[in-house]
N, C-alpha and C positions, 0 to 999 in steps of 0.2 A: 395598513394598506401594503401589499406587496410591491416592491420596486418595479417589476415588470409591468405590473397594471398601471402604476403611476407614471411610467414612461409612455405608455400606449395612450394616456389621457392628455398628455402633455404636447402642446403645439411646438414650444420652443424648449428645447433642452441640450445640454453638453454633458460629456462623461470624461472623467479623468479617472486613470489608474490610481494615481496618488497626487498629493499637493506638490506642486513644483514650486517651492519658496524661493529658489535661486533664479527662476524664469518666470515671474508671476504675470507676465504679458499674455503666456500661453493660456491662461484661463481668465485673466482680468479682462481681456478683449470681449469675452462673452458677457461679463458683468456688465460692462459698458454698453454692449449692444442691447442686452435684454432691458436695461435700465432706458436706454434711448427709443425702445420699441415697445411691445406689448407685455413685457416681463417674460421671465424663464426660469428654468430650474438647472443648477449644475450639481450632478451626481459624482461623488469622489469615492473610489473604490470599484468601480466598474471598467473593465478593459473595453477597447473598441470593438470587440466582436461580442459585446452584451455580456461576457462572462462576469460573474458576481464574484470577484475576488475578496473584497473587503479591506479594511485597513486596522492597523494597530495604534494604540494611543490616540484615540479619536478625539478626547478632550483637548489634548495639547494642539492637534492639527487644526481644530475648530477655532482656539485662540488665536493660531497664527494666521488663519483665513480672516478673522475679523481684524486684526492688527493690519495686515497687508492691504486690506480694502481701504481702511482710513488712512494710510500712508499713501496709497497710490491712485486713489479715486478722487476726482473733483468736478462737481460737488459728490457728497458720499451719498450713495443711493440707500434707498430702504431695503433691508435684506432680511431674512430669517433663516436661522441655522438649526438644524434638527438632526440629532444623531439618532440613526435608525438600525434596529437589529433584526437579523433575517437569517435563518438557517444557521445559527451559531455564529455568524460573521456582522461586523459593525460597519456602517457606511455614514456618510455626512451628506445630507440633502441641503443645498444652499438655494433658497428661492429669493429671486430678484424681481421686484415689484416694478411696474411701469412708472417711470419718473416724471414729475411735472416741472423739474427744474433743468430740462435738457439745455443743451447736450451734457451729456455725462462722459468726461475724458479719462482716459488712462494716461497717468503722468509717470514718466520713468525713462531711463536710457537717452536723457537728454531730448524727450519728444513729448509732445502733448496730444494725444489723438482721441478722436471719438469714433467709436464702431458702431456699425448697424449690422442688423441680421438680413442675409440673403440666403434663403433656403435654409440648410443647417450650418452655414459659415458664418463667421463673424469678419467683417471687412471695414477697413477704414472709411469712414463717410466722405463722399466726394464734396465738391464745392456747393452744388445744389442742395444735396441732402443736408449738409451742415446750415445752410440758410433757413431750411424747413425746421431744423431743430432748434436753432435760435428763436424763431418765430414762436415755436411751440412754447419754449422755456419761458418767453416774455409775454405769453398769453396774447400775442397778436397774430393777425393774418395778414396775407400779401395785400389783400384788397382794401385792408383798413390803413395801410401806411400812407403817409404824405408823399406825393410826387413832387418833382420840379416844375410842374406845369400849373400855371396860375389860371383860375377860373374866369378872369375877365378875357382871357385871349382865345376861349373856345365857346363854340355854340353848341346847343342842346335842342335844336329844333324836333328832331326825330323823337328824342326822348319825351319832351314836353307835349308833342302831339298825341303819342301813344298813350301817354299817362292820363290826358284829358279824355281821349277816346274809351279808355277801359275802366276808368274810375269815375269820370264826371267832375273831376276837380282840376284845379290849376297846380302846377308845380312851382312853387315860389322859391325865392333865393334861399330863404330861411329853411325850406325843405331839404336843400343841398347839404347844409350842416347837420340838420337832425337826422338826416338818413345816412350819414356818414360818407357823402360824396365830396366833401370839402371841409377843410379845417378851419379852424378860427383865424387864420392868418390870410385866407383867401386861396389857398393852393388846394389844388385837387387831389383827392386820394387816388390810389391806383384804381379803385372802382369808379371813380369819377372820370378818370382819364379813359377808361374802357367804354364809357357810354357817351362820350362826347362825339359830335357828328363826325369830325375827322379825328378819329382817335390817334393821339401820337405814339401809342405802343405798337410796335411793330409786329408783335405776335397776336394781334387782335385780327386775326384772318380766318376764313372758313373756304376750305377747298371741296368742289362738289364734281363728282364725275359719274356719267351714265355710260357704263361699260357696255360692249357688244359680246354678248354671252353670259356664260356663267363665272367667268374669272377675269383677271386683268391681262390675260394673253390669249384671246380667244380667236383672232383671225387677222386678216390684212387691215380692216378697221377696228382699232381696239376701242376708242371711245366715240360714242355717238353724240355726246354732250359734254363740255368740260367749262366750268366756271371757277374763277377765283375771286372772293370777295373780301373786302377789308372796310374798316370803320368801326362805327357804334355796334356795341353787342346787340342793341335793338335791331339795327339794320341787318346784322348778319342773321339773326333768327328770322326775319322776314324774307330775306334772300333765299336762305335754306329751305324754308316751307315753301317758298315759290318754285325753286327748284325741284323739289320732291313732287309738287302738283304737276309740272310740266313734263315729267319724265315717268309718271307712273298713270295707270289708267283706272277710271271709274266706271265699271260697267253697272247695268241695271236691267231688269225685267220687270214685267208687269205682274201684278198679284191682285187678287179680288179687290182689296181697298185702296188700290194705288200702284206704287211702284217701290220695288226693292233695290236699293243700291248695294253694289258689291264692289268696293275699292280693292285695288291690289294690295295696298298698305293701309291700314285704317288710320284716318288721319289724326286722331287724337295721340295714338301711339306714336306717329311719326314726329309730331310737335313736341311730346314729351321728351323723346330721345334727344332732339335738337337742343331743346332748352337745357336739358342735363349736361349735355356736351360742353355747350357754352359757359354755362355757370358753375359746374363744378370740376372744369379743367384745372390742370395744375400750370399756373401762369408762370412759375419759375422755371419750367421747361422752355427755353428759348430755342428756336429753330424747329419746333413742331407746332401743328395746327390742327383744329377740328376738322376731319374729314367725313364727307358722306359719300358712300360709294354704292351706286345703284347697279344690279345685276339682273338678268332675266328672272331669276328665282327668288332674289332677297334684296334687302338693303343693309348696308353696314354702316354704322355711326361709331368713328374711333375718336376718342379723346385722350390727350396726354393726362398721365396721372392715373394711378390706381386707386384703390379704396383708401380712404383717409387713415384708418387704423391699420393698413398693411396686410388685412385679410383677403382672401379671394373669393370674389362674388359667387364663382360658380360653385363654391363650397357651403353657400348659405342658404337659408330659406328666404328668398326674396319675397316672400308675402310678409315677411316680418323683419325687415332690415331697419334698425334703429336709425333716425336722422342725424347724422353728422355731416356739416358743411365746411368744405375747404375754403369758400368764399361768402361768408355769410352777409357782407354787405350787398353784394351784388344780388344773392339769393334773396334777401329781403326786399330790395326794390322790384325783383320780378314777382314775388308773391304780392306786393302791393298792387300790381298790375295784372293779378290774377292769371299769370302763367303758369304758376306752380303753387302747391299748397306748402304750408310751413311745416306740416307733420311728417314729411318725408315718405309719401306712399307712392312715389313714381314708378317703381318696379311693378307693383301691384296693379297701378292704373294701366300700365302697358299691357299687361297680360290680360287683364279684364276686358279691355277694348278689342283684343283679340278673340277672346272666347265668346264675345257677343255677336261676332262677325258671322256672315252667313256660310262662308266656305271653310270655316275653321275646322282643322283636325289636330287632335293632340300632338302629332308630330311636326307641325307647324307653330308649337309653342315659341315665343320670342326667347333668345337665348343671350345670356350675360357671360361675359369673360373678362377677367382682369388679371394683371400681373403687378409688380412692384411699381411699373412706370407707366402703364397704359389700361385703357378701358375700352371694351367693343361692346356694342349690342347688335344682334343680327334679328332683323324683322323680315319674316319671310312672305313672298308674294302669294296670297290666298287664292289667286287665280291662275296660277302657273300650272298647266297641265289640266285644267279644269274646263270642261266643255260648256260654254254658254249658249243658249238658244238665242238666235238673233229675230229680228222682226221679220215675219213672213215664213218662218221656218216652223217646223212641228213644235208646239207647246206642250210642255208636260205639266201635268196636275200637281198641285201641291201634295196631294196624298202620295203621289208616285214619289216625289223628292224625298218625302219623309222616309218612305220605305227604302230608299237608296240610303239615305243617312243611317237609318237603323242597322242596315245590312254592313255598313261600312263600321259602325260603332261595333257591332257583333265580331266581326273579322279582326277589330283591334282588340277587343277582349280577349278572343281565342289566341292571338299572338303574344298578348301579355302573359297569358297562363303559360304558354310554351316556353317564353323566356324566363319566367318565374322558376319553372321546372328545371330548366337549364342552369339557372343561378344556383339553386340548391345543391344540384349534383356537382357543380363547380367548387361551391363551398365546403361540401363533404370531401371532396378530393383533395382540397388546399388543407383543411383541418387533419387531414391524416398525414401530411407531410412531416418529416423529422427536421423542422426548423423552428425558430423561435416564434413566439406570438406576435412580436413586431413584424418579422418577416412576413408572416401569414397576412396580416393586415395590410400590408403594403402590396402583396399580391392580389388581394381582393380589391383594393382601391384601383389598382391598374386595371383589372378586369372590368370594374363598373365604369370606367372613363373609357376605355377602348373598345369592350366586347369582343367580338371575333372578327369584325371586318376592318378596323381601323389599324392601319399600319404604323408602328411606333419606333422610336430610336432611344438611345441611352439618354439624350438630351430630354427628351419627353418624360422619361421616368424620372430624371432629376427635377424637372418643373413640376410634375404632379405630386410627388412623394416629399420633395424638399430635401433629398439627399445629393450628396456630392458624387463626382464621377466615379471614384473607386467603389463605393458601396454599391452605386448603381450597376457597376460591371458585375460584381458578386452577386447582386440579385438576379441579373440576366442568366448568369450560370446555374444559379438554383432552379430558375424556372425551367431551363432547357433541360436539366438532369431529371427534372419530375416531368419532364414531355408535356409541358404545358404551353410552351411557345414554339415556334418554328422561324427559321430564317427565311426572309422574303428577299429574292434577286430582282433586279431591274429597277430599283428605287434609289440606288446609291449604296454606300457601304453602312453596315451595321443597321440594317431595318429588320423589324420582326413583327409578328403577329401571333395572337393566341389561336391554338389549333381548335378547329370546329369540334373535334371530339375530345377536347381537353376536359370537358365535363363527364366524360364516359368511363 
């Protein structure tokens, strides 16, 4: 396989012109970060500008790499060394596997540091991230750890009541141990503490706001309704569901065989988002809570903690995301109460609920977005800017309504065709540029994300592509030289937009 192609297919990698055996931290921090994360590859013999320089005496360098890893890494991660030859030049490819004995430390210079990967940089793990790595390495989760709170001092009236209502069974004291809510010494686990009526954990809170308008700064009266809830996760779920119902509308109209309900936000989708926000949030993130923000045109649910494996949900096929649970004890209890399924189909259920709705249009597909520390879901108001007949006004027949829907679908298909042609023209122009294949892929990635309408900055480029500030600046210069983007004024410094004629 060609090195350039391998780099393009690798999500996490680092390049070194040569082995710096006198300064091993310069490359071992990447080994540590890859082992603490999803794995990655180090290429030796490649310059920062992607020039394939090559190495001399690769056999000796390979032996030094193996020796330094054994001396400077604790524990020693699983690695694989390969000597690769291309165009008469020799390179070393060091593959680092995702580790199970985290954290993996670099030991040297009188320090012991675990690194993590953020974008394409390896940085020291902070206190919270280090706790996550320790838990992962010990095969434990936050919700399974024993707390300092005794079971006897707390009531579980709400949990018992809802459990009985939804399962038809009584929640016995023995169940608290078998479900992982209490240890054998009678102390609550963190999961148990989060489910107590008066949860002693301060970060068991939910913030809900109904904003006046389309954003958080719409006018004189910014919030129409504002609530802060605390207590048991079961209570938070019910309070959140009630807040959404009170601040959204459910329209309806008569049809030949009864009436058709048209809620602003499909109820099952809203419930699924709240459940996931409370259950899968990162409870190691103190000082942050789950938020429900309702605007005129949509509802957003924010939850502390990104995807458990470090991936970005916006880059995944959300119909086929495998189930990985940050808080498996809490998730199991809610699964037993039939609030969620064990096989992890939440994303698909949310989208399916929307697709079955009366006023669904493809542009209103729910949006999922995450970064390393946060997760957002956006549910669009299906009735926003949709005219609904009231009782006593002119009634439309179902056939007319179907005709309108078909016309809208046709218009959408025509628009898709135009967009597809523009995309093909843009790809053709990018492929003609005298830049590396990796640069071309990054440009296409940005155009796919922003299109011709969204204004972006260097920071946005760094977030989308995973590159650091300096390479992002170089990428901007290359796109400007190719006449692909234009500077946008009036939105602060350093704002750009793809030109509408960039595909021509």
